[in-house]
C-alpha positions in Angstrom: 0.2 0.2 0.1 1.3 3.1 -1.0 1.6 6.4 1.9 2.3 9.7 2.0 5.0 10.7 4.7 5.9 14.1 5.2 10.1 14.1 5.7 12.6 16.5 6.8 16.5 16.0 5.5 19.6 18.1 5.7 21.2 18.0 2.3 24.0 20.7 1.4 24.6 22.0 -1.9 27.7 24.1 -3.3 26.7 27.6 -5.2 28.0 28.7 -8.0 30.6 30.8 -6.4 31.6 27.6 -4.3 32.1 25.5 -7.8 34.0 28.0 -9.5 36.4 28.1 -6.4 37.2 24.2 -6.3 37.5 24.5 -9.9 39.9 27.5 -10.1 41.7 25.8 -6.6 43.0 22.5 -9.1 44.5 25.0 -11.7 48.1 25.5 -11.7 49.5 28.8 -12.9 49.8 28.4 -16.0 46.3 26.7 -16.4 45.1 29.2 -14.3 46.3 32.5 -16.5 44.6 30.9 -19.4 41.3 30.7 -17.7 41.8 34.5 -16.8 42.2 35.0 -20.1 39.0 33.1 -21.7 37.3 34.6 -19.1 38.0 38.1 -20.1 37.1 37.4 -23.4 34.1 36.0 -22.7 32.8 38.9 -19.9 33.2 42.4 -21.1 32.3 43.4 -17.8 36.0 42.2 -16.3 38.7 44.2 -17.6 42.1 44.5 -17.1 43.9 47.0 -15.3 44.0 48.7 -11.7 41.2 50.9 -10.4 41.8 54.7 -10.7 40.9 55.9 -7.3 40.8 59.4 -8.1 38.0 59.5 -10.4 34.8 60.3 -8.5 31.5 60.5 -9.7 29.9 64.3 -10.5 26.3 62.6 -10.6 24.1 63.5 -7.6 22.2 60.2 -8.3 25.0 58.0 -7.5 24.8 59.0 -4.1 21.2 57.2 -3.9 22.1 54.3 -5.1 21.3 51.3 -3.8 23.6 50.0 -1.0 24.3 46.7 -1.7 25.3 48.0 -5.2 27.8 50.1 -3.5 29.0 47.2 -1.4 29.6 45.4 -4.8 31.5 48.4 -6.7 33.7 48.3 -3.6 34.7 44.6 -4.0 35.1 45.3 -7.8 38.1 48.1 -6.7 39.4 45.5 -4.8 41.5 44.0 -7.3 44.1 41.0 -7.3 47.3 43.1 -7.0 45.6 44.1 -3.8 45.0 40.7 -2.3 48.5 40.0 -3.1 49.3 42.9 -1.0 47.8 42.6 2.4 48.4 40.8 5.5 52.1 42.5 5.3 52.8 40.9 9.2 52.0 37.8 7.9 55.0 35.0 8.3 55.2 34.5 4.5 55.7 37.0 1.7 52.4 37.8 -0.7 54.8 39.9 -2.8 56.9 38.1 -5.9 60.8 39.2 -5.5 62.3 37.2 -8.2 64.4 39.5 -9.2 64.4 42.5 -6.2 61.7 43.1 -3.7 60.5 46.0 -5.6 60.5 44.8 -9.4 58.2 41.9 -10.7 59.0 40.3 -14.2 56.7 38.9 -16.2 57.7 35.6 -18.3 56.7 33.7 -21.0 56.5 30.1 -19.8 56.5 28.5 -23.6 59.4 28.2 -25.4 58.8 26.7 -29.4 61.1 26.2 -32.2 61.1 24.3 -35.4 58.4 21.0 -34.9 59.8 17.6 -35.7 57.3 17.6 -38.5 58.9 20.7 -39.8 62.1 19.1 -39.9 60.8 16.3 -41.7 59.1 18.5 -44.3 61.8 20.1 -45.0 64.2 17.0 -45.8 61.2 15.7 -47.7 61.5 18.7 -50.1 64.8 17.2 -51.4 63.7 14.2 -52.8 62.9 13.9 -56.3 58.9 13.1 -56.1 56.2 14.3 -58.2 53.3 16.0 -56.8 51.4 12.8 -55.8 54.2 11.4 -54.1 54.9 14.2 -52.4 51.4 14.5 -50.7 51.1 11.1 -49.5 54.5 11.1 -47.9 53.9 14.5 -46.3 50.5 12.6 -45.0 52.8 10.0 -43.8 54.9 12.5 -41.8 51.5 13.7 -40.2 50.9 10.4 -38.9 54.2 10.0 -37.1 53.5 10.1 -33.2 56.0 11.9 -30.8 58.7 9.1 -30.4 58.8 9.1 -34.3 57.0 5.9 -35.1 54.5 5.3 -37.9 52.0 3.3 -35.4 49.5 3.1 -37.7 48.7 0.2 -40.4 49.2 1.5 -43.8 45.7 0.0 -44.9 44.1 2.7 -42.2 46.1 5.3 -44.0 45.2 4.5 -47.8 41.7 4.6 -46.9 42.2 8.0 -44.6 43.9 9.2 -48.1 41.0 8.2 -50.0 38.0 9.6 -47.8 39.9 12.7 -46.5 42.2 13.8 -49.2 40.8 12.2 -52.5 44.3 10.7 -53.2 44.3 7.1 -54.3 47.3 5.2 -53.3 48.2 1.4 -52.5 49.9 -0.3 -49.9 52.7 -1.2 -51.9 53.8 2.8 -52.9 53.0 3.8 -49.0 56.1 1.1 -48.2 58.1 2.8 -51.0 57.4 6.4 -49.2 57.9 5.0 -46.1 61.6 3.6 -47.0 62.2 6.9 -48.3 61.2 8.6 -45.1 63.0 6.1 -42.7 66.1 7.5 -44.6 65.8 10.6 -43.2 67.5 12.2 -40.2 67.3 11.4 -37.5 68.3 7.9 -37.8 65.3 5.3 -36.6 62.5 7.7 -37.8 59.8 6.2 -39.3 60.0 2.6 -38.3 57.1 1.1 -37.3 58.0 -0.4 -34.1 61.3 -0.7 -31.6 62.8 -3.7 -33.4 62.5 -2.0 -36.8 64.3 1.0 -35.3 67.5 -0.4 -34.0 67.9 -2.3 -37.3 67.5 0.9 -39.6 70.1 2.6 -37.1 72.4 -0.6 -37.3 72.0 -1.2 -41.0 72.9 2.9 -41.2 76.7 2.6 -39.7 79.3 3.8 -41.7 81.4 0.7 -40.5 79.8 -2.5 -40.4 82.2 -4.2 -38.0 81.7 -7.8 -36.5 79.9 -5.9 -33.4 77.5 -4.3 -35.3 76.8 -7.3 -37.6 76.5 -9.4 -34.2 74.0 -6.5 -33.2 71.7 -6.7 -36.2 71.4 -10.5 -35.6 70.7 -10.4 -31.9 67.8 -7.4 -33.0 66.4 -9.1 -35.8 66.4 -12.7 -34.3 67.0 -12.4 -30.6 65.0 -9.7 -29.9 62.6 -11.4 -27.4 65.4 -12.7 -25.3 67.3 -9.3 -25.5 63.9 -7.5 -24.0 64.2 -10.0 -21.1 67.8 -9.7 -20.9 68.3 -13.6 -21.3 72.2 -12.9 -22.0 73.3 -16.5 -21.6 71.0 -17.9 -24.1 71.5 -15.4 -26.5 75.5 -16.6 -26.2 75.0 -19.5 -26.5 73.2 -19.1 -29.5 75.8 -16.7 -31.0 78.2 -19.0 -29.9 80.3 -15.5 -28.5 81.9 -15.5 -24.9 81.1 -13.1 -22.4 83.4 -10.2 -23.5 82.5 -10.2 -26.9 78.2 -10.4 -26.0 79.0 -7.5 -23.8 80.2 -5.5 -26.4 77.4 -6.1 -28.9 75.0 -5.1 -26.1 76.6 -1.8 -25.7 76.1 -1.5 -29.4 72.5 -2.0 -29.1 72.0 0.1 -26.0 73.3 3.3 -27.1 71.2 3.4 -30.0 68.0 6.0 -29.7 64.6 3.8 -28.7 62.9 7.3 -29.5 64.5 9.5 -32.5 61.4 11.7 -32.6 62.2 13.1 -29.2 65.5 14.3 -30.3 63.9 15.9 -33.8 65.1 19.3 -34.6 67.4 19.5 -31.9 64.5 18.8 -28.8 62.8 21.8 -30.4 59.8 20.7 -30.3 57.2 22.7 -28.3 58.0 22.0 -24.5 56.1 23.3 -21.7 58.4 24.9 -18.5 57.3 24.2 -15.5 56.4 27.3 -13.4 56.3 26.8 -9.8 53.1 28.0 -8.2 54.8 28.6 -4.7 58.7 29.4 -4.0 60.0 29.0 -0.8 63.5 30.9 0.3 65.4 30.1 3.4 67.1 33.8 4.8 69.1 32.9 7.6 66.8 30.1 9.1 63.5 31.9 8.2 61.7 30.3 5.6 59.3 32.7 3.1 56.7 31.5 1.0 55.8 33.1 -2.1 52.7 32.5 -4.3 53.5 32.9 -7.8 51.6 36.0 -9.4 53.7 37.4 -11.9 51.7 36.7 -15.1 48.5 37.4 -13.6 46.5 40.7 -14.5 44.8 43.0 -12.3 41.4 42.8 -12.6 38.6 45.2 -12.3 34.5 45.2 -13.1 33.8 47.8 -15.9 32.6 50.9 -14.7 31.0 51.7 -18.5 28.6 48.3 -17.4 27.9 49.7 -14.1 26.8 52.8 -15.6 25.3 50.9 -18.2 23.3 48.8 -15.9 21.5 52.5 -14.0 20.7 53.7 -17.5 18.9 50.4 -18.5 17.3 50.2 -15.1 15.5 53.6 -16.1 13.7 51.6 -18.9 10.8 49.8 -17.1 9.5 48.2 -20.6 10.5 44.6 -21.3 13.8 45.4 -24.0 15.2 47.5 -20.9 14.2 44.7 -18.3 16.0 42.0 -20.4 19.1 44.4 -21.0 19.0 45.0 -17.3 19.1 41.6 -16.4 22.1 40.7 -19.2 24.1 43.8 -17.9 23.2 42.4 -14.4 24.2 39.0 -14.7 28.0 39.8 -16.3 28.2 42.1 -13.5 27.7 39.4 -10.9 29.9 37.1 -12.9 32.9 39.7 -12.9 32.8 40.1 -9.3 32.2 36.2 -8.7 35.2 35.9 -10.7 37.5 38.5 -9.2 36.6 37.0 -5.3 37.0 33.5 -6.8 40.7 34.2 -7.7 41.1 36.1 -4.4 39.7 33.4 -2.4 42.1 31.0 -4.2 45.0 32.8 -3.2 44.5 33.1 -0.1 43.3 29.2 0.3 46.7 28.1 -1.4 48.8 30.3 0.5 47.3 29.1 3.8 47.4 25.5 2.4 51.3 25.7 1.7 52.1 27.6 4.7 51.2 25.0 6.6 52.6 22.0 4.7 55.8 24.3 4.9 55.3 24.6 8.7 54.9 20.7 9.6 57.8 20.1 7.2 59.9 22.9 8.1 63.2 20.7 9.2 62.9 19.8 5.7 62.8 22.9 4.2 66.0 23.9 6.5 67.9 21.2 5.4 67.3 19.3 2.5 67.2 16.2 3.9 64.7 13.7 2.7 64.9 12.0 6.0 63.9 15.0 8.0 60.6 14.5 6.3 57.6 13.9 8.7 54.6 11.4 7.7 52.0 13.8 6.5 48.7 13.4 5.2 45.9 15.3 3.7 44.0 15.3 7.1 47.0 16.6 9.1 46.7 19.7 6.9 43.3 19.8 6.5 42.5 19.9 10.5 45.5 22.6 10.9 43.9 25.3 8.5 40.0 23.7 9.1 39.6 23.1 5.3 38.0 19.8 3.9 40.3 17.1 2.8 38.9 17.8 -0.9 40.1 21.1 -0.6 43.9 20.2 0.5 44.1 17.6 -2.4 42.8 20.1 -5.0 45.8 22.2 -3.8 48.8 19.7 -3.2 47.5 17.6 -6.7 49.2 19.9 -9.4 51.0 22.8 -8.0 54.7 22.7 -8.3 56.9 24.7 -5.1 60.6 25.9 -5.6 62.8 24.9 -2.8 66.2 25.5 -2.2 66.5 21.7 -3.2 64.7 21.8 -6.1 61.2 21.8 -7.6 58.6 19.4 -6.3 54.9 18.8 -6.7 53.2 19.7 -3.6 51.9 16.4 -3.2 55.3 14.2 -3.0 55.5 15.9 0.5 52.6 13.8 1.5 53.7 10.3 3.0 52.3 7.4 5.4 54.0 6.4 7.9 55.8 3.3 9.0 57.4 2.7 12.9 61.2 1.3 12.8 61.9 -1.1 15.4 62.5 1.6 18.0 59.1 2.4 17.8 59.2 5.6 15.9 57.1 7.1 13.3 59.1 7.4 10.3 57.6 8.7 6.8 57.3 6.4 3.6 59.5 8.6 2.0 62.2 8.2 3.9 62.6 4.5 3.5 62.1 4.9 -0.4 65.0 6.8 -0.4 67.4 4.3 1.5 65.6 1.7 -0.9 66.7 4.1 -4.1 70.3 4.2 -2.3 70.6 0.4 -1.9 69.9 0.0 -5.7 71.9 2.1 -6.6 74.8 0.9 -4.7 74.3 -2.7 -6.0 76.3 -4.4 -8.4 74.7 -4.9 -11.5 75.9 -8.2 -12.6 74.2 -9.6 -9.4 71.5 -6.9 -8.8 69.4 -7.0 -4.8 66.2 -9.3 -5.2 63.1 -8.2 -3.4 64.0 -10.8 -1.0 67.7 -9.4 -0.3 66.4 -5.6 -0.2 63.9 -6.8 2.8 66.8 -8.5 4.6 69.0 -5.3 4.2 66.2 -2.6 5.6 65.5 -4.9 8.5 69.5 -4.5 9.2 68.8 -0.5 9.2 65.8 -0.8 11.6 63.2 -0.6 8.9 60.5 -3.7 9.1 58.8 -4.0 5.8 57.3 -6.9 4.1 57.9 -7.8 0.5 55.2 -7.0 -1.2 55.6 -3.2 0.1 59.2 -3.3 -1.1 57.9 -4.6 -4.7 54.9 -1.6 -4.3 57.7 1.1 -3.3 59.7 -0.3 -6.1 57.6 0.3 -8.8 56.9 3.6 -7.1 60.2 4.4 -7.7 60.1 2.9 -11.0 62.7 0.8 -10.7 62.5 -3.0 -12.4 62.8 -6.0 -11.1 65.9 -7.7 -10.4 66.2 -9.7 -13.7 65.8 -6.4 -15.7 68.5 -4.5 -13.9 71.2 -7.0 -14.8 74.1 -6.1 -16.7 77.2 -8.0 -17.7 
């Protein structure tokens, strides 16, 4: 039987301002710069430039303007620059001082040069090809990936040329043109897999010594054994001793498995890491700086404020619609400026708490001084939600005297050593890395051996935990670290 029941429940919903703030919190510096530009393009009520405080209104009607809108105007006068300069008495700095305390420098975060495709196209232009062949070869170059490989099936390229370029070709013609491209620099470009890439480079050697010939045979016939480092099987099949095999392996490993990365001398469009924070150590005093170098001062357009007042006088339908539109744009502009200011404040509060929590590390740079720290520790310290701390730490970089790091790398769980002290898992990873770096490559340390070594150092850790930390450090298993 259906019954109608009246219930009461409490729920929370995020306001548009809160949603906007959450989205902006997770944006790193470069992405935020782009976000500001996009917002200025779509909202004409948002302008760049400092407010002119000397401007006063000569219109007596403005004195009777609604008090709430007057408060909004005051908020519009509160620019991002003003926010960055307040709170002078805090234990951290909000001014950017990369050059000097009084000088601000704008930087271009991207470096763009000749692309890899440009380099290949310039080499293609020196070949004696007709117009049809040139267009097909150009299409092949456009299908190379960042590593310089052609990973698409030739049949798919034939279909694409027919449907998108209206060019009829065959697999045989593609193979002929691909052979021409594979003769380009750098050696190995245009290969369809790693094996073909290495063979192209070996066969292009000016001097075909016995070592090179053996290297070609290894790559061509024993690639699986080579990739698994089953060197004893290779030596047995080639009937060579370990010294000669060592020379052959050295000949192969010095080849470039990703020729695309070296094209145009690495002049592919690259993104420079721009730190969101900078921590400096001045005689034992840590100073935190929020990066705001490329952020413009923002304000609400005074023209739009005046426009709203004029439209408000028109009581007809068109006047109401225009007033509603302008009012919405003004509110969006104020929300955006407020969100920027709150973002900066939240970033500073969060990063300052992290800096104070890990003060010993930021003063010394010694990773063993890192304390176990989880998101909950910082969230409780600053009174914010764990998700907010996560947004701040996941995509932000901090520049320290010891390098530039992702903020999230300073978070780690805790372990207990044999003395009952809590230690950071990052400290254990550092010791694990040192053990692997110091091992004999002829007989690398297995996970079981690493467990024993760490136990001797006072760290009681299970083998599966060692395997997990090794994978996080991108350290291969012992068999793949073996060298002759």
